[in-house]
C-alpha positions as CSV (number, residue, x, y, z in Angstrom):
1,M,2.4,-15.4,27.3
2,D,3.5,-18.6,25.4
3,Y,6.6,-17.8,23.3
4,Q,5.3,-19.9,20.3
5,F,2.1,-17.9,20.3
6,L,4.1,-14.6,20.5
7,A,6.2,-15.7,17.6
8,L,3.1,-16.6,15.5
9,T,1.6,-13.3,16.4
10,I,4.6,-11.4,15.2
11,A,4.7,-13.5,12.0
12,T,1.0,-12.7,11.4
13,A,1.4,-9.0,12.0
14,I,4.3,-8.9,9.5
15,G,2.4,-10.9,6.9
16,I,-0.8,-8.9,7.0
17,S,1.2,-5.7,6.7
18,T,2.7,-6.7,3.3
19,A,-0.2,-5.4,1.1
20,I,-0.2,-2.0,2.9
21,L,3.6,-1.8,2.8
22,V,3.7,-2.3,-1.0
23,A,0.9,0.1,-1.7
24,A,2.2,2.8,0.6
25,T,5.7,2.6,-1.0
26,G,4.1,3.0,-4.4
27,E,2.0,6.0,-3.2
28,L,5.2,7.6,-1.8
29,L,6.7,7.6,-5.2
30,V,3.6,9.1,-6.7
31,E,3.5,11.9,-4.1
32,K,7.2,12.6,-4.4
33,V,6.5,13.9,-8.0
34,G,3.5,16.0,-6.8
35,V,0.5,13.8,-7.2
36,Y,-1.6,12.1,-4.5
37,N,-3.7,9.2,-5.7
38,I,-6.8,9.4,-3.6
39,A,-8.2,6.5,-5.6
40,L,-5.6,4.1,-3.9
41,E,-8.3,2.1,-2.2
42,G,-10.0,1.5,-5.6
43,V,-6.8,0.6,-7.2
44,M,-6.2,-2.1,-4.6
45,L,-9.7,-3.4,-5.0
46,V,-9.3,-3.7,-8.7
47,G,-6.0,-5.5,-8.2
48,A,-7.4,-7.8,-5.6
49,L,-10.2,-9.0,-7.8
50,T,-8.2,-9.2,-11.0
51,G,-5.4,-11.1,-9.2
52,F,-7.8,-13.5,-7.7
53,I,-9.6,-14.2,-11.0
54,A,-6.3,-14.7,-12.8
55,G,-5.1,-17.0,-10.1
56,Q,-8.3,-19.1,-10.3
57,T,-8.0,-19.2,-14.1
58,T,-4.3,-20.0,-14.5
59,G,-3.6,-21.8,-11.3
60,S,-0.6,-19.6,-10.8
61,W,-0.2,-17.1,-7.9
62,V,2.7,-15.4,-9.8
63,L,0.4,-14.7,-12.8
64,G,-2.2,-13.6,-10.3
65,L,0.1,-11.0,-8.8
66,I,1.2,-9.8,-12.3
67,A,-2.4,-9.5,-13.4
68,G,-3.2,-7.6,-10.2
69,G,-0.3,-5.2,-10.9
70,V,-1.4,-4.7,-14.6
71,A,-5.0,-4.0,-13.6
72,G,-3.9,-1.6,-10.9
73,C,-1.7,0.2,-13.3
74,A,-4.5,0.6,-15.8
75,F,-7.0,1.8,-13.2
76,A,-4.4,4.2,-11.8
77,M,-3.7,5.6,-15.3
78,V,-7.4,6.5,-15.6
79,F,-6.8,8.7,-12.5
80,G,-3.5,10.0,-13.9
81,L,-4.9,11.0,-17.3
82,I,-7.9,12.8,-15.8
83,T,-5.9,14.6,-13.1
84,V,-2.4,15.1,-14.5
85,V,-3.2,15.6,-18.2
86,L,-6.7,17.2,-17.9
87,R,-5.8,18.9,-14.5
88,T,-9.1,17.9,-12.8
89,D,-9.4,18.0,-9.0
90,M,-7.6,15.0,-7.6
91,I,-9.9,14.6,-4.6
92,V,-13.1,14.6,-6.6
93,V,-11.7,12.2,-9.2
94,G,-10.2,9.9,-6.6
95,V,-13.4,9.5,-4.6
96,A,-15.4,9.0,-7.8
97,L,-13.0,6.3,-9.0
98,I,-13.2,4.5,-5.6
99,L,-17.0,4.3,-6.0
100,V,-16.6,3.0,-9.5
101,A,-14.1,0.4,-8.2
102,L,-16.5,-0.7,-5.4
103,G,-19.5,-1.1,-7.7
104,T,-17.6,-2.8,-10.5
105,T,-15.7,-5.3,-8.4
106,Q,-18.8,-6.2,-6.4
107,T,-20.7,-6.8,-9.7
108,I,-18.0,-8.7,-11.5
109,G,-16.8,-10.6,-8.4
110,S,-20.2,-11.7,-7.2
111,S,-19.7,-15.2,-8.6
112,Y,-16.4,-15.5,-6.7
113,V,-17.6,-14.6,-3.2
114,A,-16.5,-17.0,-0.6
115,V,-14.7,-19.2,-3.2
116,E,-11.4,-20.5,-1.9
117,A,-8.4,-19.6,-3.9
118,V,-7.0,-22.6,-5.9
119,T,-3.5,-21.1,-5.7
120,K,-2.0,-19.4,-2.7
121,I,1.3,-17.6,-2.2
122,P,3.5,-20.1,-0.3
123,N,5.8,-19.3,2.6
124,A,9.5,-19.2,1.8
125,D,11.6,-22.1,3.0
126,I,14.8,-20.5,4.2
127,P,17.3,-23.2,5.2
128,V,18.5,-23.0,8.9
129,L,17.0,-19.6,9.6
130,S,13.4,-20.8,9.4
131,S,14.1,-23.6,11.9
132,L,15.5,-21.3,14.6
133,P,13.6,-21.1,17.8
134,F,11.2,-18.2,18.1
135,I,12.9,-15.9,15.6
136,G,12.6,-18.5,12.8
137,T,8.8,-18.6,13.3
138,A,8.5,-14.9,13.7
139,L,10.7,-13.7,10.9
140,F,11.8,-16.4,8.5
141,Q,8.6,-18.2,7.5
142,Q,7.0,-15.4,5.5
143,T,6.4,-15.3,1.7
144,W,9.0,-14.0,-0.7
145,V,6.6,-11.2,-1.5
146,T,6.8,-10.1,2.1
147,Y,10.6,-10.0,2.0
148,I,10.6,-8.1,-1.3
149,A,8.1,-5.6,0.3
150,M,10.5,-5.1,3.2
151,A,13.3,-4.2,0.8
152,L,11.3,-1.8,-1.3
153,P,11.5,1.2,1.1
154,F,15.3,0.8,1.2
155,V,15.5,0.7,-2.6
156,V,13.2,3.7,-2.9
157,A,15.3,5.6,-0.3
158,F,18.5,4.9,-2.3
159,I,16.8,6.1,-5.6
160,L,15.4,9.3,-4.0
161,F,18.5,10.4,-2.0
162,R,21.5,8.8,-3.8
163,T,20.8,9.2,-7.5
164,R,20.3,12.0,-10.0
165,H,17.0,10.6,-11.0
166,G,15.8,10.8,-7.4
167,L,16.9,14.4,-7.3
168,N,14.9,15.0,-10.5
169,M,11.9,13.4,-8.9
170,R,12.1,15.6,-5.8
171,A,12.5,18.7,-8.0
172,I,9.3,17.8,-9.9
173,G,7.5,17.5,-6.6
174,E,8.9,20.6,-5.1
175,N,9.2,23.1,-8.0
176,P,7.8,21.7,-11.3
177,N,8.3,25.0,-13.2
178,A,12.0,25.0,-12.4
179,A,12.2,21.3,-13.3
180,D,10.4,22.0,-16.5
181,T,12.9,24.8,-17.3
182,A,15.7,22.3,-16.7
183,G,14.2,20.0,-19.4
184,L,12.3,17.5,-17.4
185,S,8.9,16.3,-18.6
186,I,6.6,17.0,-15.7
187,V,3.5,15.5,-17.1
188,G,5.4,12.5,-18.5
189,W,7.2,11.6,-15.2
190,R,4.0,12.2,-13.1
191,L,2.1,9.8,-15.3
192,F,5.0,7.3,-15.1
193,Y,5.0,7.3,-11.4
194,V,1.2,7.2,-11.2
195,A,1.5,4.0,-13.2
196,V,4.3,2.6,-11.0
197,G,2.2,3.4,-7.9
198,G,-0.7,1.6,-9.6
199,V,1.3,-1.5,-10.2
200,L,2.4,-1.7,-6.6
201,A,-1.1,-1.0,-5.3
202,G,-2.5,-3.6,-7.6
203,V,0.0,-6.2,-6.4
204,G,-0.8,-5.2,-2.8
205,G,-4.5,-5.8,-3.6
206,A,-3.8,-9.2,-5.2
207,Y,-1.7,-10.2,-2.2
208,I,-4.7,-9.8,0.0
209,T,-6.8,-12.3,-2.0
210,L,-3.9,-14.7,-2.8
211,G,-1.7,-14.4,0.3
212,I,-3.8,-13.2,3.3
213,V,-7.5,-14.1,3.1
214,D,-7.1,-16.6,0.2
215,S,-10.6,-15.7,-1.2
216,W,-12.6,-12.9,-2.6
217,A,-15.3,-10.8,-0.9
218,G,-16.8,-7.5,-1.7
219,N,-14.7,-4.6,-0.4
220,V,-12.0,-7.2,0.6
221,T,-9.5,-4.4,1.1
222,A,-11.5,-3.0,4.0
223,G,-9.9,0.4,3.9
224,Q,-6.3,-0.8,3.6
225,G,-5.9,1.6,0.6
226,W,-6.8,4.5,2.9
227,I,-4.4,3.2,5.5
228,A,-1.6,3.0,3.0
229,F,-2.4,6.6,1.9
230,A,-2.4,7.8,5.5
231,I,0.9,6.0,6.2
232,V,2.7,8.1,3.6
233,F,1.7,11.2,5.6
234,F,2.6,9.5,8.9
235,A,6.0,8.7,7.4
236,G,6.7,12.3,6.5
237,W,7.3,11.2,2.9
238,Q,10.4,9.3,4.2
239,P,10.7,5.8,2.7
240,L,12.0,4.0,5.8
241,W,9.3,5.4,8.0
242,I,6.8,3.6,5.7
243,L,8.1,0.4,7.3
244,V,7.3,1.7,10.8
245,G,3.8,2.8,9.8
246,A,2.9,-0.5,8.0
247,Y,4.0,-2.7,10.9
248,F,2.3,-0.4,13.4
249,F,-0.9,-1.1,11.5
250,G,-0.1,-4.8,11.5
251,A,0.5,-4.9,15.2
252,L,-2.8,-3.2,15.9
253,S,-4.6,-5.7,13.6
254,V,-3.5,-8.7,15.6
255,L,-4.3,-7.3,19.0
256,G,-7.7,-8.9,18.8
257,D,-6.3,-12.4,18.7
258,V,-3.9,-11.5,21.5
259,G,-6.8,-10.2,23.6
260,Q,-8.9,-13.3,23.2
261,V,-6.0,-15.6,24.2
262,M,-5.0,-13.4,27.1
263,G,-8.6,-13.0,28.2
264,W,-8.7,-9.2,28.3
265,G,-12.5,-9.1,28.2
266,V,-12.6,-6.4,25.5
267,P,-15.4,-6.6,22.9
268,S,-14.1,-7.9,19.6
269,E,-15.7,-4.8,17.8
270,A,-13.2,-2.6,19.7
271,F,-10.2,-4.5,18.2
272,T,-11.8,-4.3,14.7
273,V,-11.7,-0.6,14.6
274,L,-8.5,-0.2,16.6
275,P,-6.1,-0.2,13.5
276,Y,-8.1,2.6,11.9
277,V,-8.5,4.7,15.1
278,G,-4.8,4.1,15.9
279,T,-3.7,5.3,12.5
280,V,-5.8,8.5,12.7
281,A,-4.4,9.1,16.2
282,V,-0.8,8.7,14.9
283,M,-1.5,11.0,12.0
284,M,-2.9,13.7,14.4
285,L,0.3,13.3,16.5
286,R,2.4,13.6,13.4
287,A,0.6,16.8,12.3
288,W,0.9,18.3,15.7
289,K,4.6,17.7,15.9
290,Q,5.0,19.1,12.4
291,K,3.1,22.2,13.3
292,S,5.1,22.7,16.4
293,K,8.3,22.6,14.4
294,G,6.9,25.3,12.1
295,A,7.9,23.4,8.9
296,V,6.2,21.0,6.5
297,S,7.7,17.9,5.0
298,W,5.4,17.2,2.1
299,P,6.5,18.1,-1.5
300,A,5.7,21.8,-2.1
301,A,3.8,21.1,-5.3
302,L,1.8,18.1,-4.0
303,G,-1.7,18.1,-5.4
304,L,-1.1,21.2,-7.6
305,P,-1.7,20.9,-11.3
306,F,1.2,21.8,-13.6
307,Y,0.9,24.8,-15.9
308,R,3.8,25.7,-18.0
309,G,5.0,29.3,-17.9
């Protein structure tokens, strides 16, 4: 295989994993305090369209990402208010909101279909490093958003396991009644992290339309919200494993291009579904290993509504 092609393949895999990495990191924070946002796919869709429209209107990809994050936060808060405050079933509400997001974004975004973005997220120009043979192309010609996304799991790991606030977060997700007795606002912190997760998912969605496909299409996220949701499970709720899961998805996503160049003779449809099939397979393996150990790694109160007393 040509080394330049291999370097470009690695660079592409890293780049297209960015949206999922950001969204999955946000979802990890949400789940650590006991809430799982099933509507993650819908949040990313809303962020993708809002970010694209903002970028087209202002000519700024930065404002596009900010708008995507704000829209994602607002949409996620709808989920949070219904499930955390009103204690409605998270699965039912999440699926319903995904359908709302699908219909709404397809309707509002109909006039933007196949329109090329007027502003696109540029690659970072890192002196010296970006000009290195092979590694420069593979690793040091990404966007700044990609590098920030790489750092996020490390920041989250530090917060969760090296700070008192992280201890409080884990307490809320493990034993909310005990945390409530200690004076923590369970509903308040859960809503806060639903909002934070919404911001990150919205930014991830906006990154798809401004940094990956550079256009809008109905259902442009193509299940990446579901993949991000699944990666949290695959990672065992450990931040650094989010990186592994996201880049595993990215590697599977570019296999189609590799197969065409290498002449493997495999139908393109097989490569299209491979990232999703591969993710499900890895999740099954993770579940089997977890069962064999006889222990669970998810927060004990995950998905359970909080009742005081």
